[in-house]
KESE-440464 format. One record per residue (C-alpha): y negated, x, z. Coordinates in steps of 0.5 Angstrom, whole numbers, plus 500, padded with zeros to 3 digits. Layout:
BEGIN
<pt north="Y" east="X" up="Z"/>
...
END
This chain:
BEGIN
<pt north="270" east="697" up="331"/>
<pt north="275" east="700" up="326"/>
<pt north="279" east="707" up="328"/>
<pt north="283" east="712" up="325"/>
<pt north="289" east="710" up="326"/>
<pt north="296" east="715" up="325"/>
<pt north="296" east="718" up="319"/>
<pt north="302" east="724" up="319"/>
<pt north="307" east="725" up="324"/>
<pt north="309" east="733" up="327"/>
<pt north="316" east="733" up="327"/>
<pt north="320" east="740" up="329"/>
<pt north="328" east="738" up="329"/>
<pt north="328" east="732" up="329"/>
<pt north="323" east="731" up="335"/>
<pt north="316" east="728" up="334"/>
<pt north="312" east="733" up="338"/>
<pt north="305" east="730" up="336"/>
<pt north="300" east="726" up="330"/>
<pt north="295" east="727" up="326"/>
<pt north="289" east="720" up="326"/>
<pt north="285" east="719" up="320"/>
<pt north="282" east="714" up="314"/>
<pt north="284" east="713" up="308"/>
<pt north="280" east="709" up="302"/>
<pt north="282" east="707" up="295"/>
<pt north="277" east="704" up="291"/>
<pt north="277" east="700" up="285"/>
<pt north="274" east="702" up="277"/>
<pt north="268" east="697" up="280"/>
<pt north="268" east="701" up="286"/>
<pt north="271" east="695" up="290"/>
<pt north="275" east="697" up="296"/>
<pt north="283" east="696" up="294"/>
<pt north="286" east="698" up="301"/>
<pt north="284" east="703" up="307"/>
<pt north="287" east="704" up="314"/>
<pt north="282" east="706" up="319"/>
<pt north="274" east="707" up="318"/>
<pt north="272" east="707" up="311"/>
<pt north="264" east="704" up="312"/>
<pt north="261" east="708" up="317"/>
<pt north="258" east="714" up="315"/>
<pt north="261" east="721" up="316"/>
<pt north="260" east="728" up="312"/>
<pt north="263" east="729" up="305"/>
<pt north="263" east="736" up="306"/>
<pt north="265" east="740" up="301"/>
<pt north="267" east="734" up="297"/>
<pt north="260" east="732" up="295"/>
<pt north="260" east="738" up="290"/>
<pt north="262" east="735" up="284"/>
<pt north="256" east="730" up="286"/>
<pt north="251" east="736" up="287"/>
<pt north="253" east="739" up="281"/>
<pt north="251" east="733" up="277"/>
<pt north="244" east="733" up="280"/>
<pt north="242" east="740" up="278"/>
<pt north="245" east="738" up="271"/>
<pt north="240" east="733" up="271"/>
<pt north="235" east="738" up="272"/>
<pt north="237" east="743" up="267"/>
<pt north="243" east="747" up="269"/>
<pt north="245" east="749" up="263"/>
<pt north="253" east="751" up="265"/>
<pt north="260" east="748" up="262"/>
<pt north="266" east="749" up="262"/>
<pt north="269" east="754" up="267"/>
<pt north="262" east="756" up="270"/>
<pt north="260" east="748" up="271"/>
<pt north="267" east="748" up="275"/>
<pt north="265" east="753" up="279"/>
<pt north="259" east="751" up="281"/>
<pt north="262" east="745" up="284"/>
<pt north="267" east="749" up="287"/>
<pt north="269" east="751" up="294"/>
<pt north="273" east="757" up="291"/>
<pt north="278" east="763" up="293"/>
<pt north="274" east="769" up="292"/>
<pt north="279" east="772" up="288"/>
<pt north="276" east="776" up="282"/>
<pt north="275" east="771" up="277"/>
<pt north="270" east="767" up="282"/>
<pt north="266" east="774" up="284"/>
<pt north="265" east="775" up="277"/>
<pt north="263" east="768" up="276"/>
<pt north="259" east="768" up="280"/>
<pt north="255" east="774" up="278"/>
<pt north="255" east="772" up="271"/>
<pt north="251" east="765" up="273"/>
<pt north="246" east="769" up="276"/>
<pt north="245" east="774" up="270"/>
<pt north="244" east="768" up="266"/>
<pt north="237" east="767" up="270"/>
<pt north="236" east="774" up="270"/>
<pt north="238" east="776" up="278"/>
<pt north="244" east="779" up="281"/>
<pt north="248" east="777" up="287"/>
<pt north="242" east="779" up="292"/>
<pt north="238" east="773" up="291"/>
<pt north="244" east="769" up="294"/>
<pt north="242" east="765" up="301"/>
<pt north="250" east="764" up="303"/>
<pt north="252" east="767" up="309"/>
<pt north="257" east="773" up="309"/>
<pt north="264" east="771" up="309"/>
<pt north="271" east="774" up="308"/>
<pt north="275" east="770" up="302"/>
<pt north="277" east="764" up="304"/>
<pt north="284" east="765" up="301"/>
<pt north="290" east="769" up="305"/>
<pt north="292" east="773" up="299"/>
<pt north="284" east="774" up="297"/>
<pt north="281" east="775" up="304"/>
<pt north="287" east="781" up="304"/>
<pt north="286" east="784" up="297"/>
<pt north="278" east="785" up="298"/>
<pt north="279" east="788" up="306"/>
<pt north="284" east="793" up="302"/>
<pt north="279" east="795" up="297"/>
<pt north="274" east="797" up="303"/>
<pt north="270" east="790" up="303"/>
<pt north="267" east="787" up="308"/>
<pt north="264" east="779" up="308"/>
<pt north="259" east="779" up="304"/>
<pt north="255" east="774" up="301"/>
<pt north="258" east="773" up="294"/>
<pt north="265" east="771" up="297"/>
<pt north="263" east="766" up="301"/>
<pt north="267" east="760" up="298"/>
<pt north="260" east="756" up="296"/>
<pt north="257" east="762" up="293"/>
<pt north="258" east="759" up="286"/>
<pt north="255" east="752" up="288"/>
<pt north="248" east="756" up="291"/>
<pt north="248" east="761" up="284"/>
<pt north="247" east="754" up="281"/>
<pt north="242" east="752" up="285"/>
<pt north="238" east="758" up="284"/>
<pt north="239" east="758" up="276"/>
<pt north="237" east="750" up="277"/>
<pt north="231" east="753" up="280"/>
<pt north="229" east="758" up="275"/>
<pt north="229" east="753" up="270"/>
<pt north="224" east="748" up="273"/>
<pt north="220" east="754" up="276"/>
<pt north="222" east="752" up="283"/>
<pt north="222" east="757" up="288"/>
<pt north="228" east="759" up="291"/>
<pt north="226" east="763" up="298"/>
<pt north="221" east="763" up="304"/>
<pt north="221" east="770" up="306"/>
<pt north="215" east="767" up="311"/>
<pt north="221" east="763" up="314"/>
<pt north="228" east="765" up="314"/>
<pt north="230" east="760" up="319"/>
<pt north="228" east="756" up="325"/>
<pt north="231" east="755" up="331"/>
<pt north="233" east="748" up="330"/>
<pt north="237" east="749" up="323"/>
<pt north="231" east="747" up="318"/>
<pt north="230" east="752" up="312"/>
<pt north="222" east="753" up="310"/>
<pt north="220" east="748" up="305"/>
<pt north="220" east="753" up="299"/>
<pt north="227" east="755" up="300"/>
<pt north="232" east="751" up="295"/>
<pt north="236" east="751" up="302"/>
<pt north="231" east="746" up="305"/>
<pt north="232" east="738" up="305"/>
<pt north="224" east="737" up="302"/>
<pt north="225" east="743" up="296"/>
<pt north="226" east="738" up="290"/>
<pt north="233" east="741" up="288"/>
<pt north="235" east="737" up="295"/>
<pt north="231" east="732" up="294"/>
<pt north="234" east="731" up="286"/>
<pt north="241" east="732" up="289"/>
<pt north="240" east="727" up="294"/>
<pt north="239" east="722" up="288"/>
<pt north="245" east="724" up="285"/>
<pt north="249" east="723" up="290"/>
<pt north="246" east="716" up="293"/>
<pt north="247" east="714" up="285"/>
<pt north="254" east="717" up="285"/>
<pt north="257" east="713" up="292"/>
<pt north="253" east="707" up="290"/>
<pt north="250" east="707" up="297"/>
<pt north="243" east="710" up="302"/>
<pt north="244" east="717" up="305"/>
<pt north="245" east="716" up="312"/>
<pt north="244" east="723" up="315"/>
<pt north="242" east="729" up="313"/>
<pt north="245" east="736" up="317"/>
<pt north="246" east="743" up="315"/>
<pt north="252" east="745" up="312"/>
<pt north="256" east="751" up="314"/>
<pt north="254" east="754" up="307"/>
<pt north="246" east="753" up="309"/>
<pt north="245" east="748" up="305"/>
<pt north="244" east="740" up="306"/>
<pt north="250" east="736" up="308"/>
<pt north="248" east="728" up="306"/>
<pt north="253" east="724" up="311"/>
<pt north="255" east="717" up="307"/>
<pt north="261" east="712" up="308"/>
<pt north="269" east="715" up="306"/>
<pt north="268" east="709" up="301"/>
<pt north="262" east="712" up="298"/>
<pt north="265" east="718" up="297"/>
<pt north="272" east="715" up="294"/>
<pt north="267" east="710" up="289"/>
<pt north="263" east="716" up="287"/>
<pt north="270" east="720" up="285"/>
<pt north="273" east="714" up="281"/>
<pt north="266" east="714" up="277"/>
<pt north="266" east="721" up="275"/>
<pt north="274" east="721" up="273"/>
<pt north="273" east="715" up="269"/>
<pt north="266" east="718" up="265"/>
<pt north="266" east="719" up="258"/>
<pt north="266" east="726" up="256"/>
<pt north="259" east="725" up="253"/>
<pt north="256" east="724" up="260"/>
<pt north="254" east="729" up="266"/>
<pt north="260" east="726" up="270"/>
<pt north="264" east="727" up="265"/>
<pt north="262" east="734" up="263"/>
<pt north="263" east="735" up="272"/>
<pt north="270" east="732" up="272"/>
<pt north="272" east="735" up="264"/>
<pt north="271" east="742" up="267"/>
<pt north="275" east="741" up="273"/>
<pt north="281" east="738" up="270"/>
<pt north="280" east="744" up="264"/>
<pt north="278" east="750" up="270"/>
<pt north="282" east="748" up="276"/>
<pt north="282" east="755" up="277"/>
<pt north="275" east="756" up="278"/>
<pt north="275" east="749" up="282"/>
<pt north="279" east="752" up="288"/>
<pt north="283" east="757" up="287"/>
<pt north="289" east="759" up="282"/>
<pt north="293" east="758" up="289"/>
<pt north="291" east="753" up="291"/>
<pt north="294" east="745" up="293"/>
<pt north="288" east="742" up="289"/>
<pt north="289" east="746" up="283"/>
<pt north="296" east="744" up="283"/>
<pt north="294" east="736" up="284"/>
<pt north="290" east="737" up="278"/>
<pt north="295" east="741" up="273"/>
<pt north="300" east="735" up="276"/>
<pt north="297" east="729" up="274"/>
<pt north="294" east="728" up="268"/>
<pt north="286" east="725" up="268"/>
<pt north="285" east="726" up="276"/>
<pt north="280" east="730" up="278"/>
<pt north="279" east="732" up="286"/>
<pt north="276" east="736" up="291"/>
<pt north="277" east="738" up="298"/>
<pt north="272" east="739" up="304"/>
<pt north="271" east="742" up="310"/>
<pt north="274" east="738" up="317"/>
<pt north="280" east="735" up="313"/>
<pt north="276" east="732" up="308"/>
<pt north="279" east="731" up="300"/>
<pt north="277" east="726" up="295"/>
<pt north="281" east="724" up="288"/>
<pt north="278" east="720" up="282"/>
<pt north="283" east="718" up="278"/>
<pt north="283" east="717" up="270"/>
<pt north="283" east="709" up="271"/>
<pt north="277" east="710" up="275"/>
<pt north="280" east="708" up="282"/>
<pt north="278" east="713" up="287"/>
<pt north="281" east="716" up="294"/>
<pt north="277" east="719" up="300"/>
<pt north="282" east="722" up="306"/>
<pt north="279" east="724" up="312"/>
<pt north="283" east="727" up="318"/>
<pt north="280" east="725" up="325"/>
<pt north="282" east="732" up="328"/>
<pt north="280" east="737" up="322"/>
<pt north="287" east="740" up="321"/>
<pt north="287" east="742" up="314"/>
<pt north="295" east="742" up="314"/>
<pt north="295" east="734" up="314"/>
<pt north="290" east="733" up="308"/>
<pt north="295" east="735" up="301"/>
<pt north="300" east="731" up="305"/>
<pt north="296" east="724" up="306"/>
<pt north="294" east="724" up="299"/>
<pt north="300" east="725" up="296"/>
<pt north="303" east="720" up="300"/>
<pt north="296" east="716" up="298"/>
<pt north="298" east="717" up="291"/>
<pt north="305" east="715" up="292"/>
<pt north="303" east="709" up="294"/>
<pt north="299" east="707" up="289"/>
<pt north="305" east="709" up="284"/>
<pt north="304" east="716" up="281"/>
<pt north="310" east="720" up="282"/>
<pt north="311" east="727" up="280"/>
<pt north="315" east="733" up="284"/>
<pt north="308" east="737" up="286"/>
<pt north="306" east="730" up="289"/>
<pt north="314" east="730" up="293"/>
<pt north="312" east="738" up="295"/>
<pt north="305" east="737" up="298"/>
<pt north="308" east="730" up="302"/>
<pt north="311" east="735" up="307"/>
<pt north="308" east="741" up="310"/>
<pt north="313" east="746" up="313"/>
<pt north="313" east="748" up="320"/>
<pt north="317" east="754" up="323"/>
<pt north="321" east="756" up="328"/>
<pt north="324" east="763" up="328"/>
<pt north="322" east="764" up="321"/>
<pt north="325" east="758" up="318"/>
<pt north="323" east="751" up="317"/>
<pt north="325" east="746" up="321"/>
<pt north="321" east="741" up="321"/>
<pt north="315" east="739" up="317"/>
<pt north="308" east="735" up="318"/>
<pt north="310" east="728" up="314"/>
<pt north="307" east="722" up="312"/>
<pt north="307" east="716" up="317"/>
<pt north="311" east="711" up="314"/>
<pt north="308" east="705" up="317"/>
<pt north="302" east="706" up="314"/>
<pt north="304" east="708" up="306"/>
<pt north="310" east="703" up="305"/>
END
């Protein structure tokens, strides 16, 4: 069996004090594996990297969003004002407000947005949870189809499974539609279903399947549903992530690129030529994911100053940079 390999080194004052292990997969436009290290074909949870596929399932079933609001539907947003306004706009479009959300109350995920929220006198709320755009779109899709939204009689069970009438239940027609979209995009069957951090189902596929799906979306024609999702991310990267996020910087830097991160240090990229890239850092450390993705893109021949900057994550000592998390060069030469 294959295992995660060292993909990043932690270097302080010239001394290698540790490593991050992980897996990387690059798929061809035809979906085959072009290059990989670590674990390519075993089940894993894409976490929020599956949101473009979830958005596809919703578009297939009547979700009427485009542009910035479609990007927000596939976002792990920072909790900035543009995101909160957009979530409210999605819900208002179907006659609802933020009280319909079933996301767990949280602070904004990004530090600056969180600090601004707290300074304004707010605590954790469902709308500031980073998945509230996706949940607003899920609710809007249910309304469009006349599907139930919430099972008030069964708020939550001890095993973490929602009542069947709740839009978060794996048995709900919304989540069944999303499962089909995930399987169609990844080119493989879902192997396991769990509860994600936001309460919606998370579906296990392989890292290769995740890369394959992003290559499919990135190369899709603009008039297809997959193309609409990818183009929304490209046109409004600040809605798909945040105005100060590294994903937004990467989308702006590389023409035709489309990307999405997920919890536990998952990162997926699609290129306009149909290639897909997926990264999973084994220990879940977010500091290594952009480093490894940038190194992978440079290995594929892409060059940009944003990649140069993202290829190293600063380590501080005494308030100044004394080292970095950097690619493990034997893997990426």
